N, CA, C, O and the ligand as a Tripos MOL2 file, in Angstrom:
@<TRIPOS>MOLECULE
protein
  269   267    68     0     0
PROTEIN
NO_CHARGES

@<TRIPOS>ATOM
      1 N          50.2310  273.7770 -146.2750 N.3       1 MET1
      2 CA         49.5980  274.7250 -146.9630 C.3       1 MET1
      3 C          50.3270  275.2130 -148.1370 C.2       1 MET1
      4 O          50.4000  276.4190 -148.3730 O.2       1 MET1
      5 N          50.8470  274.3610 -148.8520 N.am      2 THR2
      6 CA         51.6280  274.7680 -150.1630 C.3       2 THR2
      7 C          50.8510  274.5850 -151.3450 C.2       2 THR2
      8 O          49.9300  273.7680 -151.3590 O.2       2 THR2
      9 N          51.1620  275.3150 -152.3910 N.am      3 GLY3
     10 CA         50.4490  275.0890 -153.6840 C.3       3 GLY3
     11 C          49.1950  275.9620 -153.9160 C.2       3 GLY3
     12 O          48.6430  276.0200 -155.0150 O.2       3 GLY3
     13 N          48.7610  276.6590 -152.7930 N.am      4 TRP4
     14 CA         47.5530  277.3520 -152.8400 C.3       4 TRP4
     15 C          47.9680  278.8830 -153.5320 C.2       4 TRP4
     16 O          48.9100  279.5560 -153.1150 O.2       4 TRP4
     17 N          47.2690  279.2020 -154.4210 N.am      5 HIS5
     18 CA         47.4850  280.6200 -154.9840 C.3       5 HIS5
     19 C          46.1210  281.2800 -155.0890 C.2       5 HIS5
     20 O          45.0860  280.6420 -155.2790 O.2       5 HIS5
     21 N          46.1880  282.6410 -154.9480 N.am      6 ALA6
     22 CA         44.9270  283.4030 -154.9390 C.3       6 ALA6
     23 C          44.3360  283.1800 -156.4460 C.2       6 ALA6
     24 O          45.0520  283.3890 -157.4250 O.2       6 ALA6
     25 N          43.1130  282.7840 -156.5560 N.am      7 PRO7
     26 CA         42.3800  282.8720 -157.6750 C.3       7 PRO7
     27 C          42.0830  284.3540 -158.3860 C.2       7 PRO7
     28 O          42.0010  285.3610 -157.6830 O.2       7 PRO7
     29 N          41.9450  284.4010 -159.6820 N.am      8 ASP8
     30 CA         41.7680  285.6600 -160.3470 C.3       8 ASP8
     31 C          40.7350  286.4820 -159.7350 C.2       8 ASP8
     32 O          40.8830  287.6700 -159.4520 O.2       8 ASP8
     33 N          39.5000  285.6750 -159.5110 N.am      9 ASP9
     34 CA         38.3690  286.4580 -159.2110 C.3       9 ASP9
     35 C          38.5590  287.0880 -157.7180 C.2       9 ASP9
     36 O          37.9870  288.1210 -157.3720 O.2       9 ASP9
     37 N          39.4350  286.3380 -156.8760 N.am     10 LEU10
     38 CA         39.7240  286.9050 -155.6000 C.3      10 LEU10
     39 C          40.6390  288.1900 -155.6050 C.2      10 LEU10
     40 O          40.4770  289.1330 -154.8310 O.2      10 LEU10
     41 N          41.5570  288.1200 -156.5100 N.am     11 ILE11
     42 CA         42.6010  289.2470 -156.7020 C.3      11 ILE11
     43 C          41.5980  290.4080 -157.2250 C.2      11 ILE11
     44 O          41.7240  291.5210 -156.7140 O.2      11 ILE11
     45 N          40.6730  290.2170 -158.1530 N.am     12 THR12
     46 CA         40.0090  291.1730 -158.7890 C.3      12 THR12
     47 C          39.0370  291.8750 -157.8200 C.2      12 THR12
     48 O          38.8260  293.0860 -157.8830 O.2      12 THR12
     49 N          38.4350  291.0320 -156.8900 N.am     13 ARG13
     50 CA         37.6410  291.6080 -155.9360 C.3      13 ARG13
     51 C          38.4660  292.4350 -154.9040 C.2      13 ARG13
     52 O          38.0140  293.4740 -154.4210 O.2      13 ARG13
     53 N          39.7200  291.9250 -154.5760 N.am     14 TYR14
     54 CA         40.4810  292.7850 -153.7740 C.3      14 TYR14
     55 C          40.9670  294.0340 -154.1340 C.2      14 TYR14
     56 O          41.0980  294.9300 -153.2990 O.2      14 TYR14
     57 N          41.2890  294.1900 -155.4910 N.am     15 THR15
     58 CA         41.6710  295.4450 -156.0880 C.3      15 THR15
     59 C          40.5230  296.2750 -156.1670 C.2      15 THR15
     60 O          40.6280  297.4920 -156.0130 O.2      15 THR15
     61 N          39.3340  295.6720 -156.4160 N.am     16 ASP16
     62 CA         37.9680  296.5050 -156.4160 C.3      16 ASP16
     63 C          37.5400  297.0560 -155.0360 C.2      16 ASP16
     64 O          36.6960  297.9450 -154.9160 O.2      16 ASP16
     65 N          38.1920  296.4550 -153.9860 N.am     17 GLY17
     66 CA         37.8750  296.8160 -152.7450 C.3      17 GLY17
     67 C          36.4950  296.2200 -152.2210 C.2      17 GLY17
     68 O          35.8510  296.7050 -151.2910 O.2      17 GLY17
     69 N          36.1280  295.0680 -152.9770 N.am     18 GLY18
     70 CA         34.8930  294.2860 -152.6760 C.3      18 GLY18
     71 C          35.1100  292.9640 -151.8720 C.2      18 GLY18
     72 O          34.3350  292.0080 -151.8290 O.2      18 GLY18
     73 N          36.3520  293.1000 -151.2230 N.am     19 LEU19
     74 CA         36.6760  291.6810 -150.5960 C.3      19 LEU19
     75 C          36.5260  291.9500 -149.1150 C.2      19 LEU19
     76 O          37.1440  292.9030 -148.6400 O.2      19 LEU19
     77 N          35.7580  291.1950 -148.3400 N.am     20 PRO20
     78 CA         35.6990  291.3700 -146.8310 C.3      20 PRO20
     79 C          37.0280  291.3040 -146.3100 C.2      20 PRO20
     80 O          37.9290  290.6290 -146.8090 O.2      20 PRO20
     81 N          37.1490  292.1760 -145.0740 N.am     21 GLU21
     82 CA         38.4030  292.4380 -144.5300 C.3      21 GLU21
     83 C          39.3180  291.0350 -144.2580 C.2      21 GLU21
     84 O          40.4650  290.8650 -144.6720 O.2      21 GLU21
     85 N          38.5570  290.1150 -143.4920 N.am     22 PRO22
     86 CA         39.2920  288.8600 -143.2040 C.3      22 PRO22
     87 C          39.8730  288.2660 -144.4770 C.2      22 PRO22
     88 O          41.0430  287.8850 -144.4550 O.2      22 PRO22
     89 N          39.1460  288.1560 -145.5860 N.am     23 ASP23
     90 CA         39.7370  287.6220 -146.8690 C.3      23 ASP23
     91 C          40.8100  288.5130 -147.2570 C.2      23 ASP23
     92 O          41.8550  288.0180 -147.6790 O.2      23 ASP23
     93 N          40.6670  289.8750 -147.1590 N.am     24 ALA24
     94 CA         41.8140  290.6030 -147.7330 C.3      24 ALA24
     95 C          42.9260  290.3750 -146.8820 C.2      24 ALA24
     96 O          44.0050  290.3200 -147.4710 O.2      24 ALA24
     97 N          42.9480  290.2280 -145.6560 N.am     25 TRP25
     98 CA         44.0060  290.0870 -144.6630 C.3      25 TRP25
     99 C          44.8010  288.8110 -145.1980 C.2      25 TRP25
    100 O          46.0120  288.8680 -145.4120 O.2      25 TRP25
    101 N          43.9820  287.5590 -145.4180 N.am     26 SER26
    102 CA         44.4430  286.3940 -145.8810 C.3      26 SER26
    103 C          45.3370  286.5700 -147.1050 C.2      26 SER26
    104 O          46.4750  286.1100 -147.1960 O.2      26 SER26
    105 N          44.7270  287.2610 -148.0070 N.am     27 LEU27
    106 CA         45.2230  287.4310 -149.3710 C.3      27 LEU27
    107 C          46.6710  288.3250 -149.1460 C.2      27 LEU27
    108 O          47.7470  287.9600 -149.6170 O.2      27 LEU27
    109 N          46.5010  289.4360 -148.4170 N.am     28 GLU28
    110 CA         47.6800  290.1000 -148.2150 C.3      28 GLU28
    111 C          48.9370  289.3360 -147.6200 C.2      28 GLU28
    112 O          50.1170  289.5650 -147.8880 O.2      28 GLU28
    113 N          48.4350  288.3870 -146.7640 N.am     29 LYS29
    114 CA         49.6190  287.5220 -145.9980 C.3      29 LYS29
    115 C          50.1290  286.7220 -146.8600 C.2      29 LYS29
    116 O          51.3320  286.4790 -146.7650 O.2      29 LYS29
    117 N          49.2990  286.0750 -147.9820 N.am     30 HIS30
    118 CA         49.8640  285.3930 -149.0400 C.3      30 HIS30
    119 C          50.8190  285.9940 -149.9040 C.2      30 HIS30
    120 O          51.8290  285.4150 -150.3040 O.2      30 HIS30
    121 N          50.4490  287.3300 -150.2320 N.am     31 LEU31
    122 CA         51.0870  288.0850 -151.1760 C.3      31 LEU31
    123 C          52.5890  288.4970 -150.5810 C.2      31 LEU31
    124 O          53.5210  288.8310 -151.3120 O.2      31 LEU31
    125 N          52.6470  288.4330 -149.4420 N.am     32 GLU32
    126 CA         53.9770  288.8580 -148.7120 C.3      32 GLU32
    127 C          54.9800  287.6960 -148.9870 C.2      32 GLU32
    128 O          56.1960  287.8830 -148.9640 O.2      32 GLU32
    129 N          54.4200  286.5120 -149.2410 N.am     33 GLY33
    130 CA         55.3930  285.4390 -149.5330 C.3      33 GLY33
    131 C          55.3470  284.8660 -150.8600 C.2      33 GLY33
    132 O          56.0140  283.8620 -151.1090 O.2      33 GLY33
    133 N          54.6100  285.4230 -151.7440 N.am     34 CYS34
    134 CA         54.2740  284.8010 -153.0000 C.3      34 CYS34
    135 C          54.4290  285.8920 -154.0210 C.2      34 CYS34
    136 O          53.4970  286.6840 -154.1590 O.2      34 CYS34
    137 N          55.5740  286.0170 -154.7900 N.am     35 ALA35
    138 CA         55.8960  287.0070 -155.6250 C.3      35 ALA35
    139 C          54.9760  286.9520 -156.9150 C.2      35 ALA35
    140 O          54.6680  287.9480 -157.5700 O.2      35 ALA35
    141 N          54.5630  285.5980 -157.2040 N.am     36 ALA36
    142 CA         53.7410  285.5110 -158.4320 C.3      36 ALA36
    143 C          52.4080  286.2380 -158.2260 C.2      36 ALA36
    144 O          52.0450  287.1100 -159.0160 O.2      36 ALA36
    145 N          51.6710  285.8700 -157.1470 N.am     37 CYS37
    146 CA         50.5090  286.5210 -156.8810 C.3      37 CYS37
    147 C          50.5250  287.9200 -156.6870 C.2      37 CYS37
    148 O          49.6420  288.6590 -157.1220 O.2      37 CYS37
    149 N          51.6870  288.3700 -155.9280 N.am     38 ALA38
    150 CA         51.8390  289.8950 -155.7870 C.3      38 ALA38
    151 C          51.9610  290.5550 -157.1030 C.2      38 ALA38
    152 O          51.4760  291.6610 -157.3390 O.2      38 ALA38
    153 N          52.6610  289.8030 -157.9980 N.am     39 ALA39
    154 CA         52.6690  290.4440 -159.4800 C.3      39 ALA39
    155 C          51.2510  290.6180 -160.0880 C.2      39 ALA39
    156 O          50.8160  291.6350 -160.6280 O.2      39 ALA39
    157 N          50.6390  289.4860 -159.9070 N.am     40 ARG40
    158 CA         49.2790  289.5510 -160.4850 C.3      40 ARG40
    159 C          48.3910  290.4750 -159.8160 C.2      40 ARG40
    160 O          47.5360  291.0770 -160.4650 O.2      40 ARG40
    161 N          48.5240  290.6360 -158.5780 N.am     41 THR41
    162 CA         47.5920  291.6610 -157.9410 C.3      41 THR41
    163 C          47.9350  293.0890 -158.4530 C.2      41 THR41
    164 O          47.0520  293.8860 -158.7710 O.2      41 THR41
    165 N          49.2750  293.3730 -158.5150 N.am     42 SER42
    166 CA         49.6530  294.7750 -158.8760 C.3      42 SER42
    167 C          49.1170  295.0080 -160.3170 C.2      42 SER42
    168 O          48.6710  296.1010 -160.6640 O.2      42 SER42
    169 N          49.1820  293.9350 -161.1330 N.am     43 ARG43
    170 CA         48.8970  294.1890 -162.4970 C.3      43 ARG43
    171 C          47.2440  294.3800 -162.4450 C.2      43 ARG43
    172 O          46.6710  295.1990 -163.1640 O.2      43 ARG43
    173 N          46.6040  293.5800 -161.5700 N.am     44 ALA44
    174 CA         45.0920  293.8130 -161.5960 C.3      44 ALA44
    175 C          44.6980  295.0840 -161.0990 C.2      44 ALA44
    176 O          43.6720  295.6020 -161.5400 O.2      44 ALA44
    177 N          45.4160  295.6730 -160.2010 N.am     45 ALA45
    178 CA         45.1670  296.9690 -159.7150 C.3      45 ALA45
    179 C          45.3810  298.0190 -160.7940 C.2      45 ALA45
    180 O          44.7130  299.0530 -160.7940 O.2      45 ALA45
    181 N          46.4120  297.7360 -161.8160 N.am     46 ARG46
    182 CA         46.4450  298.7980 -162.7630 C.3      46 ARG46
    183 C          45.4960  298.6340 -163.8320 C.2      46 ARG46
    184 O          44.9910  299.6110 -164.3860 O.2      46 ARG46
    185 N          45.1780  297.2210 -164.2080 N.am     47 THR47
    186 CA         44.3490  297.0880 -165.3920 C.3      47 THR47
    187 C          42.9210  296.6910 -165.1150 C.2      47 THR47
    188 O          42.1130  296.5810 -166.0370 O.2      47 THR47
    189 N          42.5810  296.4620 -163.7690 N.am     48 GLY48
    190 CA         41.3570  296.1420 -163.4910 C.3      48 GLY48
    191 C          40.7540  294.6020 -163.5070 C.2      48 GLY48
    192 O          39.6880  294.2400 -163.0100 O.2      48 GLY48
    193 N          41.6490  293.8550 -164.1590 N.am     49 THR49
    194 CA         41.5410  292.3830 -164.1150 C.3      49 THR49
    195 C          42.6750  291.7960 -163.8690 C.2      49 THR49
    196 O          43.7740  292.2810 -164.1390 O.2      49 THR49
    197 N          42.4350  290.4740 -163.2250 N.am     50 ALA50
    198 CA         43.6870  289.7620 -162.6760 C.3      50 ALA50
    199 C          44.3850  289.0110 -163.9330 C.2      50 ALA50
    200 O          45.5890  288.7710 -164.0220 O.2      50 ALA50
    201 N          43.3600  288.6800 -164.9140 N.am     51 GLY51
    202 CA         43.7890  287.9340 -165.8560 C.3      51 GLY51
    203 C          44.7780  288.4800 -166.9680 C.2      51 GLY51
    204 O          44.7350  289.6440 -167.3650 O.2      51 GLY51
    205 N          45.6100  287.6000 -167.4010 N.am     52 ALA52
    206 CA         46.6120  288.0920 -168.3920 C.3      52 ALA52
    207 C          45.9910  288.4880 -169.6810 C.2      52 ALA52
    208 O          46.6360  289.2640 -170.3870 O.2      52 ALA52
    209 N          44.7540  288.0430 -170.1220 N.am     53 GLY53
    210 CA         44.1300  288.3680 -171.2300 C.3      53 GLY53
    211 C          44.2930  287.1370 -172.2190 C.2      53 GLY53
    212 O          43.9690  287.2320 -173.4020 O.2      53 GLY53
    213 N          44.7930  286.0280 -171.6890 N.am     54 GLY54
    214 CA         44.9920  284.8030 -172.5440 C.3      54 GLY54
    215 C          43.8480  283.6910 -172.5550 C.2      54 GLY54
    216 O          43.9060  282.5720 -173.0650 O.2      54 GLY54
    217 N          42.7070  284.3320 -171.8060 N.am     55 GLY55
    218 CA         41.6250  283.6040 -171.6900 C.3      55 GLY55
    219 C          41.7200  282.1960 -171.0020 C.2      55 GLY55
    220 O          41.0840  281.2390 -171.4430 O.2      55 GLY55
    221 N          42.4260  282.1180 -170.0540 N.am     56 GLY56
    222 CA         42.6360  280.8610 -169.2530 C.3      56 GLY56
    223 C          41.4400  280.5160 -168.4580 C.2      56 GLY56
    224 O          41.2050  279.3420 -168.1710 O.2      56 GLY56
    225 N          40.6700  281.4910 -168.0900 N.am     57 VAL57
    226 CA         39.6760  281.2630 -167.3250 C.3      57 VAL57
    227 C          38.3570  281.1130 -168.0240 C.2      57 VAL57
    228 O          37.3140  281.0140 -167.3790 O.2      57 VAL57
    229 N          38.3900  281.0960 -169.3200 N.am     58 GLY58
    230 CA         37.2260  281.0050 -170.2290 C.3      58 GLY58
    231 C          36.0690  280.3410 -169.6450 C.2      58 GLY58
    232 O          36.1960  279.3520 -168.9230 O.2      58 GLY58
    233 N          34.8210  280.9160 -169.9690 N.am     59 GLY59
    234 CA         33.6090  280.2920 -169.6190 C.3      59 GLY59
    235 C          33.1280  280.6720 -168.3070 C.2      59 GLY59
    236 O          31.9140  280.5940 -168.1190 O.2      59 GLY59
    237 N          33.8890  281.0750 -167.3560 N.am     60 ALA60
    238 CA         33.3950  281.2130 -166.0240 C.3      60 ALA60
    239 C          32.6280  282.5800 -165.9510 C.2      60 ALA60
    240 O          31.6950  282.7760 -165.1720 O.2      60 ALA60
    241 N          33.1330  283.5430 -166.8750 N.am     61 VAL61
    242 CA         32.5270  284.8360 -166.7000 C.3      61 VAL61
    243 C          31.4310  285.0120 -167.7910 C.2      61 VAL61
    244 O          30.4640  285.7460 -167.5860 O.2      61 VAL61
    245 N          31.5930  284.3530 -168.9130 N.am     62 GLY62
    246 CA         30.5350  284.5380 -170.0550 C.3      62 GLY62
    247 C          30.4290  285.9040 -170.5020 C.2      62 GLY62
    248 O          29.4790  286.6000 -170.1430 O.2      62 GLY62
    249 N          31.3540  286.3450 -171.2740 N.am     63 VAL63
    250 CA         31.3460  287.6730 -171.6440 C.3      63 VAL63
    251 C          30.5010  287.8480 -173.0670 C.2      63 VAL63
    252 O          30.9010  287.5600 -174.1950 O.2      63 VAL63
    253 N          29.3730  288.3360 -172.7280 N.am     64 GLY64
    254 CA         28.3790  288.6640 -173.8930 C.3      64 GLY64
    255 C          27.9080  287.4940 -174.7160 C.2      64 GLY64
    256 O          27.1590  287.7630 -175.6550 O.2      64 GLY64
    257 N          28.1990  286.3760 -174.5290 N.am     65 GLY65
    258 CA         27.6710  285.2850 -175.1650 C.3      65 GLY65
    259 C          27.8620  285.4030 -176.6560 C.2      65 GLY65
    260 O          26.9620  285.7650 -177.4140 O.2      65 GLY65
    261 N          29.1140  285.0700 -177.0480 N.am     66 VAL66
    262 CA         29.5330  285.2720 -178.7350 C.3      66 VAL66
    263 C          28.9630  284.2870 -179.3710 C.2      66 VAL66
    264 O          28.5670  284.5360 -180.5090 O.2      66 VAL66
    265 N          28.8070  283.2230 -178.9480 N.am     67 ARG67
    266 CA         28.2580  281.9180 -179.9440 C.3      67 ARG67
    267 C          26.7800  282.2700 -180.0020 C.2      67 ARG67
    268 O          26.0010  281.5610 -180.6400 O.2      67 ARG67
    269 ZN         50.5890  282.7050 -154.7410 Zn       68 ZN68
@<TRIPOS>BOND
     1     1     2 1
     2     2     3 1
     3     3     4 2
     4     3     5 am
     5     5     6 1
     6     6     7 1
     7     7     8 2
     8     7     9 am
     9     9    10 1
    10    10    11 1
    11    11    12 2
    12    11    13 am
    13    13    14 1
    14    14    15 1
    15    15    16 2
    16    15    17 am
    17    17    18 1
    18    18    19 1
    19    19    20 2
    20    19    21 am
    21    21    22 1
    22    22    23 1
    23    23    24 2
    24    23    25 am
    25    25    26 1
    26    26    27 1
    27    27    28 2
    28    27    29 am
    29    29    30 1
    30    30    31 1
    31    31    32 2
    32    31    33 am
    33    33    34 1
    34    34    35 1
    35    35    36 2
    36    35    37 am
    37    37    38 1
    38    38    39 1
    39    39    40 2
    40    39    41 am
    41    41    42 1
    42    42    43 1
    43    43    44 2
    44    43    45 am
    45    45    46 1
    46    46    47 1
    47    47    48 2
    48    47    49 am
    49    49    50 1
    50    50    51 1
    51    51    52 2
    52    51    53 am
    53    53    54 1
    54    54    55 1
    55    55    56 2
    56    55    57 am
    57    57    58 1
    58    58    59 1
    59    59    60 2
    60    59    61 am
    61    61    62 1
    62    62    63 1
    63    63    64 2
    64    63    65 am
    65    65    66 1
    66    66    67 1
    67    67    68 2
    68    67    69 am
    69    69    70 1
    70    70    71 1
    71    71    72 2
    72    71    73 am
    73    73    74 1
    74    74    75 1
    75    75    76 2
    76    75    77 am
    77    77    78 1
    78    78    79 1
    79    79    80 2
    80    79    81 am
    81    81    82 1
    82    82    83 1
    83    83    84 2
    84    83    85 am
    85    85    86 1
    86    86    87 1
    87    87    88 2
    88    87    89 am
    89    89    90 1
    90    90    91 1
    91    91    92 2
    92    91    93 am
    93    93    94 1
    94    94    95 1
    95    95    96 2
    96    95    97 am
    97    97    98 1
    98    98    99 1
    99    99   100 2
   100    99   101 am
   101   101   102 1
   102   102   103 1
   103   103   104 2
   104   103   105 am
   105   105   106 1
   106   106   107 1
   107   107   108 2
   108   107   109 am
   109   109   110 1
   110   110   111 1
   111   111   112 2
   112   111   113 am
   113   113   114 1
   114   114   115 1
   115   115   116 2
   116   115   117 am
   117   117   118 1
   118   118   119 1
   119   119   120 2
   120   119   121 am
   121   121   122 1
   122   122   123 1
   123   123   124 2
   124   123   125 am
   125   125   126 1
   126   126   127 1
   127   127   128 2
   128   127   129 am
   129   129   130 1
   130   130   131 1
   131   131   132 2
   132   131   133 am
   133   133   134 1
   134   134   135 1
   135   135   136 2
   136   135   137 am
   137   137   138 1
   138   138   139 1
   139   139   140 2
   140   139   141 am
   141   141   142 1
   142   142   143 1
   143   143   144 2
   144   143   145 am
   145   145   146 1
   146   146   147 1
   147   147   148 2
   148   147   149 am
   149   149   150 1
   150   150   151 1
   151   151   152 2
   152   151   153 am
   153   153   154 1
   154   154   155 1
   155   155   156 2
   156   155   157 am
   157   157   158 1
   158   158   159 1
   159   159   160 2
   160   159   161 am
   161   161   162 1
   162   162   163 1
   163   163   164 2
   164   163   165 am
   165   165   166 1
   166   166   167 1
   167   167   168 2
   168   167   169 am
   169   169   170 1
   170   170   171 1
   171   171   172 2
   172   171   173 am
   173   173   174 1
   174   174   175 1
   175   175   176 2
   176   175   177 am
   177   177   178 1
   178   178   179 1
   179   179   180 2
   180   179   181 am
   181   181   182 1
   182   182   183 1
   183   183   184 2
   184   183   185 am
   185   185   186 1
   186   186   187 1
   187   187   188 2
   188   187   189 am
   189   189   190 1
   190   190   191 1
   191   191   192 2
   192   191   193 am
   193   193   194 1
   194   194   195 1
   195   195   196 2
   196   195   197 am
   197   197   198 1
   198   198   199 1
   199   199   200 2
   200   199   201 am
   201   201   202 1
   202   202   203 1
   203   203   204 2
   204   203   205 am
   205   205   206 1
   206   206   207 1
   207   207   208 2
   208   207   209 am
   209   209   210 1
   210   210   211 1
   211   211   212 2
   212   211   213 am
   213   213   214 1
   214   214   215 1
   215   215   216 2
   216   215   217 am
   217   217   218 1
   218   218   219 1
   219   219   220 2
   220   219   221 am
   221   221   222 1
   222   222   223 1
   223   223   224 2
   224   223   225 am
   225   225   226 1
   226   226   227 1
   227   227   228 2
   228   227   229 am
   229   229   230 1
   230   230   231 1
   231   231   232 2
   232   231   233 am
   233   233   234 1
   234   234   235 1
   235   235   236 2
   236   235   237 am
   237   237   238 1
   238   238   239 1
   239   239   240 2
   240   239   241 am
   241   241   242 1
   242   242   243 1
   243   243   244 2
   244   243   245 am
   245   245   246 1
   246   246   247 1
   247   247   248 2
   248   247   249 am
   249   249   250 1
   250   250   251 1
   251   251   252 2
   252   251   253 am
   253   253   254 1
   254   254   255 1
   255   255   256 2
   256   255   257 am
   257   257   258 1
   258   258   259 1
   259   259   260 2
   260   259   261 am
   261   261   262 1
   262   262   263 1
   263   263   264 2
   264   263   265 am
   265   265   266 1
   266   266   267 1
   267   267   268 2
@<TRIPOS>SUBSTRUCTURE
     1 MET1         2 RESIDUE 1 A MET
     2 THR2         6 RESIDUE 1 A THR
     3 GLY3        10 RESIDUE 1 A GLY
     4 TRP4        14 RESIDUE 1 A TRP
     5 HIS5        18 RESIDUE 1 A HIS
     6 ALA6        22 RESIDUE 1 A ALA
     7 PRO7        26 RESIDUE 1 A PRO
     8 ASP8        30 RESIDUE 1 A ASP
     9 ASP9        34 RESIDUE 1 A ASP
    10 LEU10       38 RESIDUE 1 A LEU
    11 ILE11       42 RESIDUE 1 A ILE
    12 THR12       46 RESIDUE 1 A THR
    13 ARG13       50 RESIDUE 1 A ARG
    14 TYR14       54 RESIDUE 1 A TYR
    15 THR15       58 RESIDUE 1 A THR
    16 ASP16       62 RESIDUE 1 A ASP
    17 GLY17       66 RESIDUE 1 A GLY
    18 GLY18       70 RESIDUE 1 A GLY
    19 LEU19       74 RESIDUE 1 A LEU
    20 PRO20       78 RESIDUE 1 A PRO
    21 GLU21       82 RESIDUE 1 A GLU
    22 PRO22       86 RESIDUE 1 A PRO
    23 ASP23       90 RESIDUE 1 A ASP
    24 ALA24       94 RESIDUE 1 A ALA
    25 TRP25       98 RESIDUE 1 A TRP
    26 SER26      102 RESIDUE 1 A SER
    27 LEU27      106 RESIDUE 1 A LEU
    28 GLU28      110 RESIDUE 1 A GLU
    29 LYS29      114 RESIDUE 1 A LYS
    30 HIS30      118 RESIDUE 1 A HIS
    31 LEU31      122 RESIDUE 1 A LEU
    32 GLU32      126 RESIDUE 1 A GLU
    33 GLY33      130 RESIDUE 1 A GLY
    34 CYS34      134 RESIDUE 1 A CYS
    35 ALA35      138 RESIDUE 1 A ALA
    36 ALA36      142 RESIDUE 1 A ALA
    37 CYS37      146 RESIDUE 1 A CYS
    38 ALA38      150 RESIDUE 1 A ALA
    39 ALA39      154 RESIDUE 1 A ALA
    40 ARG40      158 RESIDUE 1 A ARG
    41 THR41      162 RESIDUE 1 A THR
    42 SER42      166 RESIDUE 1 A SER
    43 ARG43      170 RESIDUE 1 A ARG
    44 ALA44      174 RESIDUE 1 A ALA
    45 ALA45      178 RESIDUE 1 A ALA
    46 ARG46      182 RESIDUE 1 A ARG
    47 THR47      186 RESIDUE 1 A THR
    48 GLY48      190 RESIDUE 1 A GLY
    49 THR49      194 RESIDUE 1 A THR
    50 ALA50      198 RESIDUE 1 A ALA
    51 GLY51      202 RESIDUE 1 A GLY
    52 ALA52      206 RESIDUE 1 A ALA
    53 GLY53      210 RESIDUE 1 A GLY
    54 GLY54      214 RESIDUE 1 A GLY
    55 GLY55      218 RESIDUE 1 A GLY
    56 GLY56      222 RESIDUE 1 A GLY
    57 VAL57      226 RESIDUE 1 A VAL
    58 GLY58      230 RESIDUE 1 A GLY
    59 GLY59      234 RESIDUE 1 A GLY
    60 ALA60      238 RESIDUE 1 A ALA
    61 VAL61      242 RESIDUE 1 A VAL
    62 GLY62      246 RESIDUE 1 A GLY
    63 VAL63      250 RESIDUE 1 A VAL
    64 GLY64      254 RESIDUE 1 A GLY
    65 GLY65      258 RESIDUE 1 A GLY
    66 VAL66      262 RESIDUE 1 A VAL
    67 ARG67      266 RESIDUE 1 A ARG
    68 ZN68       269 GROUP 0 **** ****
């Protein structure tokens, strides 16, 4: 089980409180051993989004249809 990291939408739902408990527990367990995801989660809790603002997940959300 190496190489898995929590996707942004999972972290966002977790910080929103919209994640079912079993999923939240799994995420918390991962956060205990993964500083990278823990940092992203704490940032998401502050800003309301897990993304760093660089648009790395572009297209999945479809913000407003700019084109
Ligand atoms: Zn991770």
